[in-house]
mmCIF entry with sequence, helices, sheets and N, C-alpha, C, O atoms, coordinates in Angstrom:
data_MODEL
# 
_entry.id   MODEL 
# 
_entity.id                         1 
_entity.type                       polymer 
_entity.pdbx_number_of_molecules   1 
# 
_entity_poly.entity_id                      1 
_entity_poly.type                           'polypeptide(L)' 
_entity_poly.nstd_linkage                   no 
_entity_poly.nstd_monomer                   no 
_entity_poly.pdbx_seq_one_letter_code       RFWEEGRLSSGGLDGMTEQELRDCLSFAGHVAAKTCSRSGADSPWREELKN 
_entity_poly.pdbx_seq_one_letter_code_can   RFWEEGRLSSGGLDGMTEQELRDCLSFAGHVAAKTCSRSGADSPWREELKN 
_entity_poly.pdbx_strand_id                 A 
# 
loop_
_entity_poly_seq.entity_id 
_entity_poly_seq.num 
_entity_poly_seq.mon_id 
_entity_poly_seq.hetero 
1 1  ARG n 
1 2  PHE n 
1 3  TRP n 
1 4  GLU n 
1 5  GLU n 
1 6  GLY n 
1 7  ARG n 
1 8  LEU n 
1 9  SER n 
1 10 SER n 
1 11 GLY n 
1 12 GLY n 
1 13 LEU n 
1 14 ASP n 
1 15 GLY n 
1 16 MET n 
1 17 THR n 
1 18 GLU n 
1 19 GLN n 
1 20 GLU n 
1 21 LEU n 
1 22 ARG n 
1 23 ASP n 
1 24 CYS n 
1 25 LEU n 
1 26 SER n 
1 27 PHE n 
1 28 ALA n 
1 29 GLY n 
1 30 HIS n 
1 31 VAL n 
1 32 ALA n 
1 33 ALA n 
1 34 LYS n 
1 35 THR n 
1 36 CYS n 
1 37 SER n 
1 38 ARG n 
1 39 SER n 
1 40 GLY n 
1 41 ALA n 
1 42 ASP n 
1 43 SER n 
1 44 PRO n 
1 45 TRP n 
1 46 ARG n 
1 47 GLU n 
1 48 GLU n 
1 49 LEU n 
1 50 LYS n 
1 51 ASN n 
# 
_struct_asym.id          A 
_struct_asym.entity_id   1 
# 
loop_
_struct_conf.conf_type_id 
_struct_conf.id 
_struct_conf.pdbx_PDB_helix_id 
_struct_conf.beg_label_comp_id 
_struct_conf.beg_label_asym_id 
_struct_conf.beg_label_seq_id 
_struct_conf.pdbx_beg_PDB_ins_code 
_struct_conf.end_label_comp_id 
_struct_conf.end_label_asym_id 
_struct_conf.end_label_seq_id 
_struct_conf.pdbx_end_PDB_ins_code 
_struct_conf.beg_auth_comp_id 
_struct_conf.beg_auth_asym_id 
_struct_conf.beg_auth_seq_id 
_struct_conf.end_auth_comp_id 
_struct_conf.end_auth_asym_id 
_struct_conf.end_auth_seq_id 
_struct_conf.pdbx_PDB_helix_class 
_struct_conf.details 
_struct_conf.pdbx_PDB_helix_length 
HELX_P HELX_P1 AA1 GLU A 18 ? CYS A 36 ? GLU A 18 CYS A 36 1 ? 19 
HELX_P HELX_P2 AA2 ARG A 46 ? LEU A 49 ? ARG A 46 LEU A 49 5 ? 4  
# 
_struct_conf_type.id          HELX_P 
_struct_conf_type.criteria    ? 
_struct_conf_type.reference   ? 
# 
loop_
_atom_site.group_PDB 
_atom_site.id 
_atom_site.type_symbol 
_atom_site.label_atom_id 
_atom_site.label_alt_id 
_atom_site.label_comp_id 
_atom_site.label_asym_id 
_atom_site.label_entity_id 
_atom_site.label_seq_id 
_atom_site.pdbx_PDB_ins_code 
_atom_site.Cartn_x 
_atom_site.Cartn_y 
_atom_site.Cartn_z 
_atom_site.occupancy 
_atom_site.B_iso_or_equiv 
_atom_site.pdbx_formal_charge 
_atom_site.auth_seq_id 
_atom_site.auth_comp_id 
_atom_site.auth_asym_id 
_atom_site.auth_atom_id 
_atom_site.pdbx_PDB_model_num 
ATOM 1   N N  . ARG A 1 1  ? 0.811   -1.203  0.000  1.00 0.00 ? 1  ARG A N  1 
ATOM 2   C CA . ARG A 1 1  ? 0.000   0.000   0.000  1.00 0.00 ? 1  ARG A CA 1 
ATOM 3   C C  . ARG A 1 1  ? 0.847   1.257   0.000  1.00 0.00 ? 1  ARG A C  1 
ATOM 4   O O  . ARG A 1 1  ? 0.434   2.279   -0.548 1.00 0.00 ? 1  ARG A O  1 
ATOM 5   N N  . PHE A 1 2  ? 2.009   1.202   0.597  1.00 0.00 ? 2  PHE A N  1 
ATOM 6   C CA . PHE A 1 2  ? 2.868   2.389   0.555  1.00 0.00 ? 2  PHE A CA 1 
ATOM 7   C C  . PHE A 1 2  ? 3.196   2.748   -0.890 1.00 0.00 ? 2  PHE A C  1 
ATOM 8   O O  . PHE A 1 2  ? 3.231   3.923   -1.255 1.00 0.00 ? 2  PHE A O  1 
ATOM 9   N N  . TRP A 1 3  ? 3.436   1.718   -1.713 1.00 0.00 ? 3  TRP A N  1 
ATOM 10  C CA . TRP A 1 3  ? 3.732   1.961   -3.125 1.00 0.00 ? 3  TRP A CA 1 
ATOM 11  C C  . TRP A 1 3  ? 2.527   2.593   -3.815 1.00 0.00 ? 3  TRP A C  1 
ATOM 12  O O  . TRP A 1 3  ? 2.677   3.555   -4.569 1.00 0.00 ? 3  TRP A O  1 
ATOM 13  N N  . GLU A 1 4  ? 1.333   2.059   -3.564 1.00 0.00 ? 4  GLU A N  1 
ATOM 14  C CA . GLU A 1 4  ? 0.118   2.580   -4.195 1.00 0.00 ? 4  GLU A CA 1 
ATOM 15  C C  . GLU A 1 4  ? -0.141  4.032   -3.830 1.00 0.00 ? 4  GLU A C  1 
ATOM 16  O O  . GLU A 1 4  ? -0.687  4.792   -4.630 1.00 0.00 ? 4  GLU A O  1 
ATOM 17  N N  . GLU A 1 5  ? 0.245   4.411   -2.637 1.00 0.00 ? 5  GLU A N  1 
ATOM 18  C CA . GLU A 1 5  ? -0.013  5.766   -2.155 1.00 0.00 ? 5  GLU A CA 1 
ATOM 19  C C  . GLU A 1 5  ? 1.184   6.700   -2.351 1.00 0.00 ? 5  GLU A C  1 
ATOM 20  O O  . GLU A 1 5  ? 1.173   7.837   -1.879 1.00 0.00 ? 5  GLU A O  1 
ATOM 21  N N  . GLY A 1 6  ? 2.213   6.216   -3.049 1.00 0.00 ? 6  GLY A N  1 
ATOM 22  C CA . GLY A 1 6  ? 3.382   7.047   -3.325 1.00 0.00 ? 6  GLY A CA 1 
ATOM 23  C C  . GLY A 1 6  ? 4.196   7.388   -2.090 1.00 0.00 ? 6  GLY A C  1 
ATOM 24  O O  . GLY A 1 6  ? 4.741   8.487   -1.984 1.00 0.00 ? 6  GLY A O  1 
ATOM 25  N N  . ARG A 1 7  ? 4.279   6.449   -1.158 1.00 0.00 ? 7  ARG A N  1 
ATOM 26  C CA . ARG A 1 7  ? 4.979   6.716   0.097  1.00 0.00 ? 7  ARG A CA 1 
ATOM 27  C C  . ARG A 1 7  ? 6.297   5.960   0.240  1.00 0.00 ? 7  ARG A C  1 
ATOM 28  O O  . ARG A 1 7  ? 6.828   5.848   1.345  1.00 0.00 ? 7  ARG A O  1 
ATOM 29  N N  . LEU A 1 8  ? 6.828   5.442   -0.859 1.00 0.00 ? 8  LEU A N  1 
ATOM 30  C CA . LEU A 1 8  ? 8.105   4.731   -0.800 1.00 0.00 ? 8  LEU A CA 1 
ATOM 31  C C  . LEU A 1 8  ? 9.260   5.683   -1.065 1.00 0.00 ? 8  LEU A C  1 
ATOM 32  O O  . LEU A 1 8  ? 9.970   5.566   -2.064 1.00 0.00 ? 8  LEU A O  1 
ATOM 33  N N  . SER A 1 9  ? 9.430   6.615   -0.160 1.00 0.00 ? 9  SER A N  1 
ATOM 34  C CA . SER A 1 9  ? 10.529  7.572   -0.253 1.00 0.00 ? 9  SER A CA 1 
ATOM 35  C C  . SER A 1 9  ? 11.001  7.884   1.160  1.00 0.00 ? 9  SER A C  1 
ATOM 36  O O  . SER A 1 9  ? 10.392  7.442   2.134  1.00 0.00 ? 9  SER A O  1 
ATOM 37  N N  . SER A 1 10 ? 12.067  8.633   1.267  1.00 0.00 ? 10 SER A N  1 
ATOM 38  C CA . SER A 1 10 ? 12.600  8.948   2.596  1.00 0.00 ? 10 SER A CA 1 
ATOM 39  C C  . SER A 1 10 ? 11.602  9.731   3.443  1.00 0.00 ? 10 SER A C  1 
ATOM 40  O O  . SER A 1 10 ? 11.622  9.613   4.669  1.00 0.00 ? 10 SER A O  1 
ATOM 41  N N  . GLY A 1 11 ? 10.741  10.518  2.832  1.00 0.00 ? 11 GLY A N  1 
ATOM 42  C CA . GLY A 1 11 ? 9.738   11.277  3.576  1.00 0.00 ? 11 GLY A CA 1 
ATOM 43  C C  . GLY A 1 11 ? 8.337   10.729  3.403  1.00 0.00 ? 11 GLY A C  1 
ATOM 44  O O  . GLY A 1 11 ? 7.356   11.437  3.629  1.00 0.00 ? 11 GLY A O  1 
ATOM 45  N N  . GLY A 1 12 ? 8.242   9.480   3.006  1.00 0.00 ? 12 GLY A N  1 
ATOM 46  C CA . GLY A 1 12 ? 6.948   8.877   2.693  1.00 0.00 ? 12 GLY A CA 1 
ATOM 47  C C  . GLY A 1 12 ? 5.940   8.846   3.825  1.00 0.00 ? 12 GLY A C  1 
ATOM 48  O O  . GLY A 1 12 ? 4.734   8.864   3.581  1.00 0.00 ? 12 GLY A O  1 
ATOM 49  N N  . LEU A 1 13 ? 6.417   8.800   5.056  1.00 0.00 ? 13 LEU A N  1 
ATOM 50  C CA . LEU A 1 13 ? 5.494   8.740   6.188  1.00 0.00 ? 13 LEU A CA 1 
ATOM 51  C C  . LEU A 1 13 ? 5.107   10.125  6.703  1.00 0.00 ? 13 LEU A C  1 
ATOM 52  O O  . LEU A 1 13 ? 4.196   10.263  7.520  1.00 0.00 ? 13 LEU A O  1 
ATOM 53  N N  . ASP A 1 14 ? 5.805   11.140  6.220  1.00 0.00 ? 14 ASP A N  1 
ATOM 54  C CA . ASP A 1 14 ? 5.500   12.508  6.645  1.00 0.00 ? 14 ASP A CA 1 
ATOM 55  C C  . ASP A 1 14 ? 4.064   12.864  6.274  1.00 0.00 ? 14 ASP A C  1 
ATOM 56  O O  . ASP A 1 14 ? 3.636   12.645  5.141  1.00 0.00 ? 14 ASP A O  1 
ATOM 57  N N  . GLY A 1 15 ? 3.348   13.395  7.205  1.00 0.00 ? 15 GLY A N  1 
ATOM 58  C CA . GLY A 1 15 ? 1.979   13.828  6.955  1.00 0.00 ? 15 GLY A CA 1 
ATOM 59  C C  . GLY A 1 15 ? 0.951   12.714  6.996  1.00 0.00 ? 15 GLY A C  1 
ATOM 60  O O  . GLY A 1 15 ? -0.237  12.961  6.789  1.00 0.00 ? 15 GLY A O  1 
ATOM 61  N N  . MET A 1 16 ? 1.385   11.501  7.258  1.00 0.00 ? 16 MET A N  1 
ATOM 62  C CA . MET A 1 16 ? 0.458   10.377  7.322  1.00 0.00 ? 16 MET A CA 1 
ATOM 63  C C  . MET A 1 16 ? -0.291  10.431  8.649  1.00 0.00 ? 16 MET A C  1 
ATOM 64  O O  . MET A 1 16 ? 0.313   10.605  9.707  1.00 0.00 ? 16 MET A O  1 
ATOM 65  N N  . THR A 1 17 ? -1.600  10.280  8.582  1.00 0.00 ? 17 THR A N  1 
ATOM 66  C CA . THR A 1 17 ? -2.380  10.299  9.816  1.00 0.00 ? 17 THR A CA 1 
ATOM 67  C C  . THR A 1 17 ? -2.217  8.973   10.553 1.00 0.00 ? 17 THR A C  1 
ATOM 68  O O  . THR A 1 17 ? -1.769  7.980   9.980  1.00 0.00 ? 17 THR A O  1 
ATOM 69  N N  . GLU A 1 18 ? -2.583  8.975   11.812 1.00 0.00 ? 18 GLU A N  1 
ATOM 70  C CA . GLU A 1 18 ? -2.513  7.747   12.602 1.00 0.00 ? 18 GLU A CA 1 
ATOM 71  C C  . GLU A 1 18 ? -3.405  6.672   11.990 1.00 0.00 ? 18 GLU A C  1 
ATOM 72  O O  . GLU A 1 18 ? -3.021  5.504   11.944 1.00 0.00 ? 18 GLU A O  1 
ATOM 73  N N  . GLN A 1 19 ? -4.575  7.050   11.526 1.00 0.00 ? 19 GLN A N  1 
ATOM 74  C CA . GLN A 1 19 ? -5.491  6.075   10.934 1.00 0.00 ? 19 GLN A CA 1 
ATOM 75  C C  . GLN A 1 19 ? -4.935  5.492   9.636  1.00 0.00 ? 19 GLN A C  1 
ATOM 76  O O  . GLN A 1 19 ? -5.084  4.297   9.380  1.00 0.00 ? 19 GLN A O  1 
ATOM 77  N N  . GLU A 1 20 ? -4.298  6.323   8.817  1.00 0.00 ? 20 GLU A N  1 
ATOM 78  C CA . GLU A 1 20 ? -3.683  5.827   7.580  1.00 0.00 ? 20 GLU A CA 1 
ATOM 79  C C  . GLU A 1 20 ? -2.578  4.822   7.893  1.00 0.00 ? 20 GLU A C  1 
ATOM 80  O O  . GLU A 1 20 ? -2.456  3.795   7.225  1.00 0.00 ? 20 GLU A O  1 
ATOM 81  N N  . LEU A 1 21 ? -1.780  5.122   8.905  1.00 0.00 ? 21 LEU A N  1 
ATOM 82  C CA . LEU A 1 21 ? -0.716  4.213   9.305  1.00 0.00 ? 21 LEU A CA 1 
ATOM 83  C C  . LEU A 1 21 ? -1.305  2.908   9.833  1.00 0.00 ? 21 LEU A C  1 
ATOM 84  O O  . LEU A 1 21 ? -0.816  1.827   9.504  1.00 0.00 ? 21 LEU A O  1 
ATOM 85  N N  . ARG A 1 22 ? -2.339  3.003   10.640 1.00 0.00 ? 22 ARG A N  1 
ATOM 86  C CA . ARG A 1 22 ? -3.006  1.796   11.154 1.00 0.00 ? 22 ARG A CA 1 
ATOM 87  C C  . ARG A 1 22 ? -3.549  0.937   10.013 1.00 0.00 ? 22 ARG A C  1 
ATOM 88  O O  . ARG A 1 22 ? -3.416  -0.286  10.034 1.00 0.00 ? 22 ARG A O  1 
ATOM 89  N N  . ASP A 1 23 ? -4.156  1.578   9.025  1.00 0.00 ? 23 ASP A N  1 
ATOM 90  C CA . ASP A 1 23 ? -4.697  0.853   7.874  1.00 0.00 ? 23 ASP A CA 1 
ATOM 91  C C  . ASP A 1 23 ? -3.597  0.123   7.112  1.00 0.00 ? 23 ASP A C  1 
ATOM 92  O O  . ASP A 1 23 ? -3.770  -1.031  6.719  1.00 0.00 ? 23 ASP A O  1 
ATOM 93  N N  . CYS A 1 24 ? -2.477  0.789   6.906  1.00 0.00 ? 24 CYS A N  1 
ATOM 94  C CA . CYS A 1 24 ? -1.357  0.169   6.192  1.00 0.00 ? 24 CYS A CA 1 
ATOM 95  C C  . CYS A 1 24 ? -0.774  -0.999  6.981  1.00 0.00 ? 24 CYS A C  1 
ATOM 96  O O  . CYS A 1 24 ? -0.450  -2.037  6.404  1.00 0.00 ? 24 CYS A O  1 
ATOM 97  N N  . LEU A 1 25 ? -0.639  -0.837  8.285  1.00 0.00 ? 25 LEU A N  1 
ATOM 98  C CA . LEU A 1 25 ? -0.101  -1.914  9.110  1.00 0.00 ? 25 LEU A CA 1 
ATOM 99  C C  . LEU A 1 25 ? -1.065  -3.088  9.188  1.00 0.00 ? 25 LEU A C  1 
ATOM 100 O O  . LEU A 1 25 ? -0.636  -4.241  9.224  1.00 0.00 ? 25 LEU A O  1 
ATOM 101 N N  . SER A 1 26 ? -2.347  -2.810  9.212  1.00 0.00 ? 26 SER A N  1 
ATOM 102 C CA . SER A 1 26 ? -3.352  -3.869  9.200  1.00 0.00 ? 26 SER A CA 1 
ATOM 103 C C  . SER A 1 26 ? -3.274  -4.662  7.895  1.00 0.00 ? 26 SER A C  1 
ATOM 104 O O  . SER A 1 26 ? -3.330  -5.892  7.900  1.00 0.00 ? 26 SER A O  1 
ATOM 105 N N  . PHE A 1 27 ? -3.145  -3.950  6.787  1.00 0.00 ? 27 PHE A N  1 
ATOM 106 C CA . PHE A 1 27 ? -3.007  -4.597  5.484  1.00 0.00 ? 27 PHE A CA 1 
ATOM 107 C C  . PHE A 1 27 ? -1.743  -5.456  5.456  1.00 0.00 ? 27 PHE A C  1 
ATOM 108 O O  . PHE A 1 27 ? -1.772  -6.582  4.960  1.00 0.00 ? 27 PHE A O  1 
ATOM 109 N N  . ALA A 1 28 ? -0.643  -4.939  5.980  1.00 0.00 ? 28 ALA A N  1 
ATOM 110 C CA . ALA A 1 28 ? 0.615   -5.688  6.015  1.00 0.00 ? 28 ALA A CA 1 
ATOM 111 C C  . ALA A 1 28 ? 0.466   -6.964  6.838  1.00 0.00 ? 28 ALA A C  1 
ATOM 112 O O  . ALA A 1 28 ? 0.998   -8.010  6.465  1.00 0.00 ? 28 ALA A O  1 
ATOM 113 N N  . GLY A 1 29 ? -0.251  -6.882  7.946  1.00 0.00 ? 29 GLY A N  1 
ATOM 114 C CA . GLY A 1 29 ? -0.506  -8.065  8.765  1.00 0.00 ? 29 GLY A CA 1 
ATOM 115 C C  . GLY A 1 29 ? -1.327  -9.103  8.021  1.00 0.00 ? 29 GLY A C  1 
ATOM 116 O O  . GLY A 1 29 ? -1.077  -10.303 8.130  1.00 0.00 ? 29 GLY A O  1 
ATOM 117 N N  . HIS A 1 30 ? -2.306  -8.633  7.268  1.00 0.00 ? 30 HIS A N  1 
ATOM 118 C CA . HIS A 1 30 ? -3.155  -9.514  6.464  1.00 0.00 ? 30 HIS A CA 1 
ATOM 119 C C  . HIS A 1 30 ? -2.310  -10.236 5.405  1.00 0.00 ? 30 HIS A C  1 
ATOM 120 O O  . HIS A 1 30 ? -2.460  -11.441 5.205  1.00 0.00 ? 30 HIS A O  1 
ATOM 121 N N  . VAL A 1 31 ? -1.435  -9.505  4.738  1.00 0.00 ? 31 VAL A N  1 
ATOM 122 C CA . VAL A 1 31 ? -0.552  -10.093 3.722  1.00 0.00 ? 31 VAL A CA 1 
ATOM 123 C C  . VAL A 1 31 ? 0.385   -11.109 4.375  1.00 0.00 ? 31 VAL A C  1 
ATOM 124 O O  . VAL A 1 31 ? 0.581   -12.201 3.842  1.00 0.00 ? 31 VAL A O  1 
ATOM 125 N N  . ALA A 1 32 ? 0.959   -10.762 5.511  1.00 0.00 ? 32 ALA A N  1 
ATOM 126 C CA . ALA A 1 32 ? 1.879   -11.664 6.203  1.00 0.00 ? 32 ALA A CA 1 
ATOM 127 C C  . ALA A 1 32 ? 1.178   -12.948 6.628  1.00 0.00 ? 32 ALA A C  1 
ATOM 128 O O  . ALA A 1 32 ? 1.742   -14.034 6.494  1.00 0.00 ? 32 ALA A O  1 
ATOM 129 N N  . ALA A 1 33 ? -0.042  -12.833 7.138  1.00 0.00 ? 33 ALA A N  1 
ATOM 130 C CA . ALA A 1 33 ? -0.790  -14.017 7.558  1.00 0.00 ? 33 ALA A CA 1 
ATOM 131 C C  . ALA A 1 33 ? -1.060  -14.943 6.378  1.00 0.00 ? 33 ALA A C  1 
ATOM 132 O O  . ALA A 1 33 ? -0.908  -16.159 6.492  1.00 0.00 ? 33 ALA A O  1 
ATOM 133 N N  . LYS A 1 34 ? -1.459  -14.372 5.248  1.00 0.00 ? 34 LYS A N  1 
ATOM 134 C CA . LYS A 1 34 ? -1.697  -15.185 4.043  1.00 0.00 ? 34 LYS A CA 1 
ATOM 135 C C  . LYS A 1 34 ? -0.400  -15.858 3.592  1.00 0.00 ? 34 LYS A C  1 
ATOM 136 O O  . LYS A 1 34 ? -0.397  -17.037 3.237  1.00 0.00 ? 34 LYS A O  1 
ATOM 137 N N  . THR A 1 35 ? 0.690   -15.110 3.607  1.00 0.00 ? 35 THR A N  1 
ATOM 138 C CA . THR A 1 35 ? 1.979   -15.636 3.156  1.00 0.00 ? 35 THR A CA 1 
ATOM 139 C C  . THR A 1 35 ? 2.430   -16.798 4.034  1.00 0.00 ? 35 THR A C  1 
ATOM 140 O O  . THR A 1 35 ? 2.870   -17.828 3.523  1.00 0.00 ? 35 THR A O  1 
ATOM 141 N N  . CYS A 1 36 ? 2.323   -16.640 5.338  1.00 0.00 ? 36 CYS A N  1 
ATOM 142 C CA . CYS A 1 36 ? 2.793   -17.668 6.270  1.00 0.00 ? 36 CYS A CA 1 
ATOM 143 C C  . CYS A 1 36 ? 1.887   -18.892 6.315  1.00 0.00 ? 36 CYS A C  1 
ATOM 144 O O  . CYS A 1 36 ? 2.295   -19.945 6.805  1.00 0.00 ? 36 CYS A O  1 
ATOM 145 N N  . SER A 1 37 ? 0.676   -18.768 5.815  1.00 0.00 ? 37 SER A N  1 
ATOM 146 C CA . SER A 1 37 ? -0.246  -19.905 5.834  1.00 0.00 ? 37 SER A CA 1 
ATOM 147 C C  . SER A 1 37 ? -0.007  -20.855 4.665  1.00 0.00 ? 37 SER A C  1 
ATOM 148 O O  . SER A 1 37 ? -0.639  -21.907 4.580  1.00 0.00 ? 37 SER A O  1 
ATOM 149 N N  . ARG A 1 38 ? 0.895   -20.490 3.772  1.00 0.00 ? 38 ARG A N  1 
ATOM 150 C CA . ARG A 1 38 ? 1.147   -21.288 2.571  1.00 0.00 ? 38 ARG A CA 1 
ATOM 151 C C  . ARG A 1 38 ? 2.484   -22.008 2.659  1.00 0.00 ? 38 ARG A C  1 
ATOM 152 O O  . ARG A 1 38 ? 3.426   -21.547 3.304  1.00 0.00 ? 38 ARG A O  1 
ATOM 153 N N  . SER A 1 39 ? 2.533   -23.133 2.002  1.00 0.00 ? 39 SER A N  1 
ATOM 154 C CA . SER A 1 39 ? 3.786   -23.871 1.918  1.00 0.00 ? 39 SER A CA 1 
ATOM 155 C C  . SER A 1 39 ? 4.793   -23.064 1.100  1.00 0.00 ? 39 SER A C  1 
ATOM 156 O O  . SER A 1 39 ? 4.472   -22.586 0.012  1.00 0.00 ? 39 SER A O  1 
ATOM 157 N N  . GLY A 1 40 ? 5.991   -22.915 1.615  1.00 0.00 ? 40 GLY A N  1 
ATOM 158 C CA . GLY A 1 40 ? 7.035   -22.183 0.902  1.00 0.00 ? 40 GLY A CA 1 
ATOM 159 C C  . GLY A 1 40 ? 6.916   -20.681 1.013  1.00 0.00 ? 40 GLY A C  1 
ATOM 160 O O  . GLY A 1 40 ? 7.576   -19.958 0.267  1.00 0.00 ? 40 GLY A O  1 
ATOM 161 N N  . ALA A 1 41 ? 6.098   -20.194 1.916  1.00 0.00 ? 41 ALA A N  1 
ATOM 162 C CA . ALA A 1 41 ? 5.909   -18.745 2.107  1.00 0.00 ? 41 ALA A CA 1 
ATOM 163 C C  . ALA A 1 41 ? 5.627   -18.056 0.771  1.00 0.00 ? 41 ALA A C  1 
ATOM 164 O O  . ALA A 1 41 ? 6.312   -17.109 0.384  1.00 0.00 ? 41 ALA A O  1 
ATOM 165 N N  . ASP A 1 42 ? 4.619   -18.549 0.087  1.00 0.00 ? 42 ASP A N  1 
ATOM 166 C CA . ASP A 1 42 ? 4.209   -18.046 -1.224 1.00 0.00 ? 42 ASP A CA 1 
ATOM 167 C C  . ASP A 1 42 ? 3.339   -16.807 -1.039 1.00 0.00 ? 42 ASP A C  1 
ATOM 168 O O  . ASP A 1 42 ? 2.239   -16.893 -0.491 1.00 0.00 ? 42 ASP A O  1 
ATOM 169 N N  . SER A 1 43 ? 3.822   -15.674 -1.488 1.00 0.00 ? 43 SER A N  1 
ATOM 170 C CA . SER A 1 43 ? 3.078   -14.416 -1.328 1.00 0.00 ? 43 SER A CA 1 
ATOM 171 C C  . SER A 1 43 ? 1.765   -14.454 -2.106 1.00 0.00 ? 43 SER A C  1 
ATOM 172 O O  . SER A 1 43 ? 1.711   -15.005 -3.206 1.00 0.00 ? 43 SER A O  1 
ATOM 173 N N  . PRO A 1 44 ? 0.701   -13.869 -1.536 1.00 0.00 ? 44 PRO A N  1 
ATOM 174 C CA . PRO A 1 44 ? -0.589  -13.865 -2.220 1.00 0.00 ? 44 PRO A CA 1 
ATOM 175 C C  . PRO A 1 44 ? -0.614  -12.876 -3.380 1.00 0.00 ? 44 PRO A C  1 
ATOM 176 O O  . PRO A 1 44 ? 0.113   -11.882 -3.383 1.00 0.00 ? 44 PRO A O  1 
ATOM 177 N N  . TRP A 1 45 ? -1.452  -13.164 -4.351 1.00 0.00 ? 45 TRP A N  1 
ATOM 178 C CA . TRP A 1 45 ? -1.704  -12.233 -5.444 1.00 0.00 ? 45 TRP A CA 1 
ATOM 179 C C  . TRP A 1 45 ? -2.620  -11.136 -4.941 1.00 0.00 ? 45 TRP A C  1 
ATOM 180 O O  . TRP A 1 45 ? -3.377  -11.346 -3.993 1.00 0.00 ? 45 TRP A O  1 
ATOM 181 N N  . ARG A 1 46 ? -2.564  -9.991  -5.553 1.00 0.00 ? 46 ARG A N  1 
ATOM 182 C CA . ARG A 1 46 ? -3.370  -8.830  -5.152 1.00 0.00 ? 46 ARG A CA 1 
ATOM 183 C C  . ARG A 1 46 ? -4.862  -9.166  -5.122 1.00 0.00 ? 46 ARG A C  1 
ATOM 184 O O  . ARG A 1 46 ? -5.581  -8.733  -4.221 1.00 0.00 ? 46 ARG A O  1 
ATOM 185 N N  . GLU A 1 47 ? -5.323  -9.934  -6.103 1.00 0.00 ? 47 GLU A N  1 
ATOM 186 C CA . GLU A 1 47 ? -6.741  -10.292 -6.172 1.00 0.00 ? 47 GLU A CA 1 
ATOM 187 C C  . GLU A 1 47 ? -7.187  -11.104 -4.954 1.00 0.00 ? 47 GLU A C  1 
ATOM 188 O O  . GLU A 1 47 ? -8.356  -11.052 -4.570 1.00 0.00 ? 47 GLU A O  1 
ATOM 189 N N  . GLU A 1 48 ? -6.272  -11.847 -4.352 1.00 0.00 ? 48 GLU A N  1 
ATOM 190 C CA . GLU A 1 48 ? -6.596  -12.668 -3.191 1.00 0.00 ? 48 GLU A CA 1 
ATOM 191 C C  . GLU A 1 48 ? -6.772  -11.834 -1.920 1.00 0.00 ? 48 GLU A C  1 
ATOM 192 O O  . GLU A 1 48 ? -7.300  -12.330 -0.925 1.00 0.00 ? 48 GLU A O  1 
ATOM 193 N N  . LEU A 1 49 ? -6.346  -10.606 -1.945 1.00 0.00 ? 49 LEU A N  1 
ATOM 194 C CA . LEU A 1 49 ? -6.369  -9.768  -0.747 1.00 0.00 ? 49 LEU A CA 1 
ATOM 195 C C  . LEU A 1 49 ? -7.572  -8.844  -0.693 1.00 0.00 ? 49 LEU A C  1 
ATOM 196 O O  . LEU A 1 49 ? -7.712  -8.077  0.260  1.00 0.00 ? 49 LEU A O  1 
ATOM 197 N N  . LYS A 1 50 ? -8.433  -8.897  -1.679 1.00 0.00 ? 50 LYS A N  1 
ATOM 198 C CA . LYS A 1 50 ? -9.549  -7.959  -1.748 1.00 0.00 ? 50 LYS A CA 1 
ATOM 199 C C  . LYS A 1 50 ? -10.693 -8.299  -0.811 1.00 0.00 ? 50 LYS A C  1 
ATOM 200 O O  . LYS A 1 50 ? -11.565 -7.459  -0.586 1.00 0.00 ? 50 LYS A O  1 
ATOM 201 N N  . ASN A 1 51 ? -10.718 -9.490  -0.264 1.00 0.00 ? 51 ASN A N  1 
ATOM 202 C CA . ASN A 1 51 ? -11.816 -9.846  0.651  1.00 0.00 ? 51 ASN A CA 1 
ATOM 203 C C  . ASN A 1 51 ? -11.384 -9.820  2.078  1.00 0.00 ? 51 ASN A C  1 
ATOM 204 O O  . ASN A 1 51 ? -12.186 -10.094 2.971  1.00 0.00 ? 51 ASN A O  1 
# 
């Protein structure tokens, strides 16, 4: 999500609200859980994360 929101830079977190940061961290946790639930730590496709 940082990439989607243009925040992959040295100042990418500047101006980010607490709620925006919480949302990004929640999404990261969701991705990590999906990844760790698979054999070989296979990262999920974007379409798999929409639900």
